[in-house]
C-alpha positions as CSV (number, residue, x, y, z in Angstrom):
1,M,4.5,26.8,263.2
2,T,1.6,29.0,264.4
3,D,2.3,31.8,262.0
4,I,2.7,29.5,259.0
5,Q,-0.5,28.7,257.1
6,V,-1.2,25.8,254.8
7,R,-3.5,26.7,252.0
8,R,-4.4,25.6,248.5
9,A,-2.1,27.0,245.9
10,T,-3.3,29.3,243.0
11,P,-1.7,29.9,239.7
12,D,0.3,32.8,241.4
13,D,2.2,29.9,243.2
14,A,3.5,28.3,240.2
15,E,7.0,29.8,240.6
16,S,7.1,28.7,244.1
17,L,6.0,25.1,243.2
18,V,8.9,25.1,240.5
19,R,11.4,26.3,243.1
20,L,10.3,23.6,245.6
21,R,10.5,21.0,242.7
22,G,14.0,22.1,242.0
23,L,14.9,21.5,245.6
24,M,13.4,18.0,245.6
25,L,15.1,17.0,242.4
26,A,18.5,18.4,243.5
27,A,18.0,16.3,246.8
28,M,17.5,13.2,244.7
29,G,20.8,13.8,242.8
30,N,19.5,15.5,239.6
31,D,21.2,18.3,237.8
32,I,18.5,20.9,237.8
33,D,20.0,23.3,235.3
34,G,18.3,23.7,232.0
35,P,15.0,24.7,230.4
36,W,12.7,22.5,232.6
37,Q,11.8,25.4,234.8
38,K,10.0,27.4,232.3
39,I,8.2,24.4,231.2
40,A,7.3,23.4,234.7
41,H,6.1,27.0,235.4
42,D,3.8,26.8,232.5
43,W,2.7,23.4,233.3
44,F,1.8,24.3,237.0
45,T,0.1,27.5,236.1
46,E,-2.2,25.5,233.7
47,Q,-2.8,22.6,236.2
48,L,-3.8,25.0,238.9
49,K,-6.7,26.2,236.7
50,S,-8.2,22.6,236.9
51,P,-9.2,22.3,240.6
52,G,-11.2,19.1,239.9
53,T,-8.1,17.0,238.6
54,F,-5.3,18.9,240.3
55,A,-4.3,20.4,243.6
56,A,-1.4,21.7,245.5
57,Y,-1.1,22.9,248.9
58,V,1.6,25.2,250.2
59,A,2.9,26.3,253.6
60,D,3.2,30.0,253.6
61,D,5.4,31.8,256.1
62,P,4.6,35.5,256.7
63,S,8.2,36.6,256.0
64,A,9.7,33.9,253.6
65,G,6.7,33.3,251.6
66,V,6.1,29.6,250.3
67,V,8.3,27.3,252.1
68,A,6.9,23.8,251.6
69,G,4.4,22.2,249.3
70,A,2.7,19.0,247.8
71,A,1.0,18.5,244.7
72,G,-1.2,15.8,243.2
73,N,-3.5,15.0,240.3
74,V,-6.3,12.6,239.4
75,W,-6.0,10.2,236.4
76,E,-8.2,7.7,234.9
77,H,-7.7,4.1,235.6
78,P,-9.8,1.0,235.0
79,P,-11.4,-0.6,237.9
80,G,-10.3,-4.0,239.5
81,P,-11.5,-6.3,242.2
82,R,-10.0,-4.5,245.0
83,D,-10.7,-0.9,243.6
84,L,-13.9,-0.2,241.9
85,S,-13.1,3.4,241.3
86,T,-12.2,4.6,237.8
87,V,-9.7,7.2,238.8
88,R,-6.6,7.3,241.0
89,G,-4.5,9.9,242.6
90,H,-0.8,10.6,242.2
91,L,0.9,12.5,245.0
92,Y,4.2,14.3,244.2
93,N,6.3,17.4,244.5
94,V,6.6,17.2,248.4
95,S,9.3,19.6,249.3
96,T,10.4,21.9,252.1
97,E,12.9,24.7,252.1
98,P,15.9,23.5,254.2
99,D,15.5,26.1,257.0
100,F,12.0,25.0,257.5
101,R,12.4,21.4,257.7
102,R,11.4,19.1,260.7
103,R,8.4,21.3,261.5
104,G,5.6,19.2,260.1
105,L,5.1,21.4,257.1
106,A,5.4,18.8,254.4
107,R,3.2,16.5,256.4
108,A,0.5,19.2,256.7
109,C,0.7,19.8,253.0
110,V,0.4,16.1,252.3
111,V,-2.6,15.7,254.7
112,A,-4.3,18.7,253.1
113,L,-3.8,17.0,249.8
114,M,-5.0,13.6,251.0
115,D,-8.1,15.4,252.3
116,W,-8.8,16.9,248.9
117,F,-8.5,13.6,247.3
118,R,-10.9,12.0,249.8
119,D,-13.5,14.9,249.8
120,E,-13.3,16.3,246.4
121,T,-12.5,13.5,244.1
122,A,-13.6,9.9,243.3
123,V,-10.1,8.6,243.8
124,G,-9.9,5.1,245.3
125,Q,-6.2,5.0,245.6
126,I,-3.2,7.4,246.0
127,E,0.1,6.4,244.6
128,L,3.5,8.1,245.0
129,H,7.2,7.6,244.6
130,A,8.9,8.0,248.0
131,T,12.6,8.9,248.5
132,D,14.5,7.6,251.6
133,D,14.1,10.8,253.3
134,G,10.2,10.8,252.9
135,I,9.2,7.2,253.2
136,D,8.6,7.4,257.0
137,L,6.3,10.3,256.5
138,Y,4.1,8.4,254.0
139,R,4.2,5.1,256.0
140,G,3.1,7.1,259.1
141,L,0.1,8.4,256.9
142,G,-0.8,4.8,256.0
143,F,0.8,4.4,252.7
144,I,2.0,0.9,252.1
145,E,4.6,-0.6,249.7
146,S,3.0,-2.0,246.5
147,T,3.2,-5.6,245.6
148,Y,4.5,-4.6,242.1
149,P,7.5,-2.5,241.5
150,T,7.5,0.5,239.2
151,L,9.5,0.2,236.0
152,R,10.1,2.9,233.5
153,F,10.8,2.9,229.7
154,R,11.9,6.3,228.2
155,T,10.9,7.1,224.7
156,T,13.0,9.2,222.5
157,K,11.4,12.1,220.9
158,A,13.0,13.5,217.7
């Protein structure tokens, strides 16, 4: 891992972030064909221009390019008795190219992102949705299961 550098992503990395997102979504059993990649590329490009509310960190191999990454954003949330902050963090898009797995690259990207949340934002909590493959990584970094399950309702747009 000595030649691989973890760095903050720039708008030029949007294509790599979309590719890594596709790997993650495919591993979760999703069909990744369709128009989402163009929309995601534009979204990442725009988000990367907002360094106060969005960050992504990537592991850059000198030969292969970006091989791992993690992204996160800050969102407004009302304070409560156990969290007086008015913003929370959401960690997502953690993925590593198959040939580069088991080298600590995803962990390094997540740690860099957690440092950003801690050092450069007012976030009081960081939330994520974990896959079975990733849950031990997150537990090892101090994440705990929430008392309340995540539920989802999809709206239909005409």
